[in-house]
C-alpha positions in Angstrom: -13.0 -12.4 9.7 -9.5 -12.1 11.0 -6.8 -10.2 9.0 -5.0 -13.4 7.9 -8.2 -14.9 6.6 -8.9 -11.7 4.7 -5.3 -11.8 3.3 -5.7 -15.4 2.1 -9.0 -14.5 0.4 -7.2 -11.5 -1.3 -4.3 -13.7 -2.4 -6.8 -16.2 -3.9 -8.1 -13.4 -6.1 -4.7 -11.9 -6.9 -3.3 -15.3 -8.0 -6.4 -16.7 -9.6 -6.3 -17.7 -13.3 -5.3 -20.3 -15.7 -1.7 -19.2 -16.3 1.7 -20.8 -15.6 3.1 -17.7 -13.9 0.1 -17.3 -11.6 0.2 -21.0 -10.9 3.9 -20.8 -9.9 3.3 -17.7 -7.7 0.5 -19.7 -6.0 3.0 -22.4 -5.3 5.4 -19.9 -3.9 2.7 -18.5 -1.7 1.8 -21.9 -0.3 5.4 -22.5 0.6 6.1 -19.0 1.8 6.4 -17.9 5.4 5.4 -14.5 6.7 8.5 -12.6 7.6 6.7 -9.5 9.0 3.3 -7.8 9.0 3.0 -4.1 9.7 -0.1 -2.0 10.0 0.2 1.7 9.4 -3.3 2.9 10.1 -3.8 3.6 6.4 -2.9 0.1 5.3 -0.6 -2.8 5.8 2.6 -4.5 4.5 3.1 -8.2 4.7 6.6 -9.4 3.8 7.2 -13.0 2.7 10.2 -15.3 2.7 10.3 -17.7 -0.3 13.0 -20.2 -0.7 15.3 -18.8 -3.3 15.9 -22.4 -4.6 12.4 -22.2 -6.0 12.7 -21.4 -9.7 11.8 -17.8 -10.3 8.7 -17.0 -12.4 8.7 -15.0 -15.7 12.4 -15.4 -16.3 13.2 -13.6 -13.0 11.3 -10.5 -13.9 10.2 -7.9 -11.3 6.6 -6.8 -11.5 3.5 -5.9 -9.5 0.0 -7.4 -9.6 -2.5 -4.8 -8.8 -5.9 -5.5 -10.4 -7.9 -6.1 -7.3 -9.5 -3.3 -5.3 -12.2 -3.2 -2.6 -15.4 -1.5 -1.8 -15.6 -0.5 1.9 -19.0 0.4 3.2 -20.3 0.3 -0.3 -17.9 3.0 -1.5 -16.0 2.0 -4.6 -12.2 2.1 -4.8 -11.6 2.8 -1.1 -8.9 0.1 -0.7 -6.2 -1.0 -3.1 -3.6 -3.8 -3.1 -0.3 -4.4 -4.7 1.4 -7.8 -4.8 5.2 -7.4 -5.4 7.2 -10.0 -7.3 10.9 -9.3 -7.3 13.3 -11.2 -9.5 10.6 -13.8 -10.0 9.8 -14.4 -6.3 6.9 -13.3 -4.2 8.1 -10.6 -1.7 5.4 -8.4 -0.4 1.7 -7.6 -0.2 0.6 -4.1 0.4 -2.9 -2.9 1.2 -3.7 0.8 1.3 -6.6 3.2 1.7 -7.6 6.0 -0.7 -8.8 9.4 0.5 -9.3 9.9 4.2 -10.2 6.4 5.3 -8.4 4.6 8.0 -7.7 0.9 7.4 -10.8 -1.1 8.2 -10.1 -3.9 10.7 -13.7 -5.1 10.4 -13.7 -7.0 7.1 -17.4 -7.7 7.1 -17.9 -4.4 5.2 -15.2 -5.1 2.6 -16.0 -6.5 -0.8 -13.1 -7.4 -3.2 -13.5 -6.8 -6.9 -11.4 -7.0 -10.1 -10.5 -3.7 -11.7 -12.4 -4.1 -15.0 -15.6 -2.8 -16.5 -17.3 -6.2 -16.2 -15.9 -7.1 -12.8 -14.0 -10.1 -14.3 -10.2 -10.5 -14.4 -8.6 -9.4 -17.6 -6.1 -12.2 -17.8 -4.6 -11.0 -21.2 -3.9 -7.5 -19.7 -2.4 -9.1 -16.6 -0.1 -11.4 -18.7 1.2 -8.4 -20.5 2.9 -7.3 -17.2 5.3 -10.2 -17.2 5.4 -11.2 -20.9 
């Protein structure tokens, strides 16, 4: 799996859910272009350009979505992710490693999970970020 395919799978999880804010961010993502992508050895940063004419979500709030993490080589919480929403617009996706791991460019050993005891997305907790 190529990095862009992995990123799209990750964004599907980060933006999944029956919620108007998530729906609008999904729409922003579909219309966004990648401004830049930088790999640091310990992670990556992908910056997006979203047309500022698109109505901002959550009354223009700034917040992060960070309830997805990954197992790498069956080790829990080795990779983390932050999706940045600034002034109601999608701006950046960050992936980072925990501990001494280098960023895995072989995604066949990466398993994405929601950060909850039952492994399901806690939509109520997530909504509290922008409510």
